[in-house]
DRENVEXMI-613897 format. One record per residue (C-alpha): residue in three letters; x, y, z. Coordinates in steps of 0.5 Angstrom, whole numbers, plus 500, padded with zeros to 3 digits. Example, Ala and Ser with C-alpha at 12.3 -4.5 7.8 and 13.67 -1.06 7.14 Angstrom:
2
ALA525491516
SER527498514
! end
This chain:
337
MET444284523
SER447278521
THR445274514
GLU443268519
LEU439272523
HIS435275517
GLY434268515
VAL431265521
MET426271523
PRO421269518
VAL421262520
VAL420264527
ALA415269525
PHE411263521
LEU412259528
VAL409264532
GLY403265527
PHE402258527
ALA402257534
SER397262535
ILE393259530
VAL393252533
ALA392256540
VAL385259537
VAL383253534
ALA384249540
ALA380254544
ILE374254539
PHE374246540
ALA375247548
VAL369251548
ALA365247543
LEU366241547
VAL365244554
LYS359249553
GLY356246546
GLY352240549
PRO345239548
LYS339243551
PRO333238553
PRO327240549
PRO320241552
PRO316235553
LEU313232547
ALA306230548
SER305226542
ILE311221544
ASN310221552
GLU302221552
PRO300214548
PHE305210552
LYS301211559
SER295207556
VAL299201555
ASP297195559
THR304192562
SER301187567
ASP303181563
LEU310184561
PRO315178561
PRO321178566
LEU328181563
GLU333175561
ARG340176560
PHE346174556
ASN353176556
ALA356180550
ARG363179548
ASP366184553
ASN363180558
ALA357185560
THR351182562
LEU345185557
ALA338185558
TYR332182553
ARG325180554
ARG322174551
TYR315172548
ALA313165546
SER309164540
ARG302163542
LEU301158536
PRO303150537
ARG308151532
ALA312157531
ARG312161524
GLY319163526
SER322169530
VAL322176530
VAL327181534
LEU324188536
ILE329194536
HIS326199540
GLY326207539
SER331212541
SER331213549
ALA326207550
SER327200552
SER324193551
VAL318195555
SER316200549
MET315194544
HIS310190549
THR304191545
LEU307190538
ALA311184541
ARG304181544
ALA301182537
LEU307178533
ALA307172539
ALA299172538
ALA301171530
GLY305165531
TYR312168532
HIS317167538
VAL319175539
HIS325177543
VAL326185545
PRO333187547
ASP334193551
MET339196547
ARG346197550
GLY345204553
HIS338203555
GLY334200560
GLU338195564
SER343194559
GLY349198561
ALA350205563
LYS344209560
GLY346214554
THR353211552
ILE357206549
ALA364204549
TYR365205541
ILE361206535
GLY360199532
GLN358196539
LEU351195538
GLU352191532
ASP357187536
ASP352186541
LEU346184536
SER351179533
ASP353176540
PHE345176542
LEU344172536
ASP350167538
ALA347166545
VAL340166544
GLN339162537
PRO332165535
ALA329160531
GLY328161523
PRO326164519
ARG328171523
THR326178522
LEU329184524
VAL324189526
GLY326196528
PHE322202530
SER324210529
ALA332210531
GLY331202532
GLY329202525
GLY335206523
PHE339201526
ALA336196523
LEU337199516
ARG345200518
PHE345192520
ALA341190514
GLY347193510
ASP353190514
ALA357184512
ARG353180518
GLN346182514
LEU345174513
ALA343173520
PHE336175518
ASP332173513
ARG328179512
TYR328187515
VAL322191517
LEU323198518
LEU318202522
ALA318209521
PRO325209521
PHE330215522
ILE335215516
HIS339221517
HIS337228519
ASN338231512
ALA334225509
PRO328228506
PRO323224511
THR326227517
LEU322234520
PRO326239523
ALA329237530
VAL325230528
GLY318234530
GLY321237536
TRP323230539
VAL331231539
SER335237541
VAL342236538
GLY348240541
VAL351242534
PRO357245536
ARG360239540
THR357234535
ALA361238530
ALA367238534
LEU367231535
VAL366229528
ILE372233526
LEU376230532
ASN374223530
LYS376224523
LEU383225526
ARG382218530
ILE381222537
THR375219540
ALA377221548
PHE371225548
ASN366221545
HIS362219552
LEU360227552
PRO352228551
THR350230544
GLY343229543
ALA337230548
TYR330228548
ALA323231549
LEU321227555
SER317229561
ALA320229567
GLU316222569
ALA319219563
ALA326222563
ALA326218570
MET325211567
LEU328212560
THR334215557
PRO334223556
GLN341224553
TYR345220548
SER353220548
PHE356222541
ASN358214541
LEU351212542
MET348217537
GLN352215532
ASN351208532
PHE344208533
ARG342210526
PRO345208519
HIS352211517
ASP352218515
ASN352215508
TYR346212509
ARG345211501
ALA351206502
ASP347202507
ILE341202503
ARG345200497
ALA349194501
THR342191503
ARG341184500
GLN335181504
PRO328183503
LEU327190506
GLU320193507
VAL318200510
LEU312202514
VAL310209517
GLY303212519
ALA300217515
ASN300222521
ASP307221523
GLU309227527
ALA317226526
PHE317224519
ARG314225512
ALA311219510
GLU310220503
ALA318221502
PHE320215504
ALA320211498
GLY324216494
VAL330215499
PHE331208497
VAL329209490
GLU335215490
ALA340210493
GLY338205487
ARG333200491
VAL326200490
VAL323198497
PRO315197499
VAL313202503
THR306202507
ILE303208509
VAL298206515
PRO292211514
GLY290215521
VAL296213525
GLY302217528
HIS309216530
ILE308212537
GLY301209534
LEU305205529
THR307200535
LEU300201538
GLU294201534
PRO290195531
ALA291197524
ALA298198524
LEU299192528
ALA296188523
ALA300191517
ILE306190521
VAL304182522
ALA303182515
ALA309185513
VAL313180517
GLY309174515
GLU311175507
HIS317171507
ALA314165511
GLY309163506
GLU306156508
ALA313154512
VAL312153520
TYR318152524
SER318148531
! end
């Protein structure tokens, strides 16, 4: 065998071995992407049942605005019931839900003198294809476009519930945070590994871990072609699943929450921020919220409402009164027309 061939053989062997490793890794990724999606969890009565008692006979009609991609997105408007408004509140609903789920809270805030706006976040309700968005960061862009189009009166408060509370925290740490004068987070989802979060968020969500892990790696490589695939499924009843959003794509699951480094989001906030949670919350450990913010370097008031569960935070009179009080803390005696 020639000297030249002796020199080539190790290179060939290395290339063959490397190609084999690449093929194995590609096969693992393919299986994770195809078969590693979420399985719907059993319906969770504590989430599904409370909404059945909500009277929506006076639900305001949907209104529309155009986002920067020319998509038409939906929201509901509740006018202040006082002669002179105290400002505006934008309410962000929770995971799988729509603006309808915020009806009771929106009425309470309107009765207290606020103009209230409740978007169907893109991927939910009547805003876009259910369960997905085009890119991570589109929800922040949509909220900015909503503010530009609708121009809610000041002072403005962003109030988010559950996943919507997590998104409100994400926006509170964004460069556009000054669009709101105050942020109120209601039982916010902060991170699946954050101390308040119970396993599987109390049984509410099932995550397709293999697919999610593969997509996280691909996104670090700037490969986003598969981000439309479902990675999370929610514990909806069959009746609720027909009306709501039973699954989230990777894009939507990553965007409708704080960033993975949620501590950086907290550290970046500059506006007044407050948290409310029910003492009997089925998805989160109420007593653990304060420590999350202290650990990140910020002391945030946390109100624990006695005797209230997760959904009850947006429905029960004691919780509604606490939320109205939290929103009103920034307004003082000022009133706005």
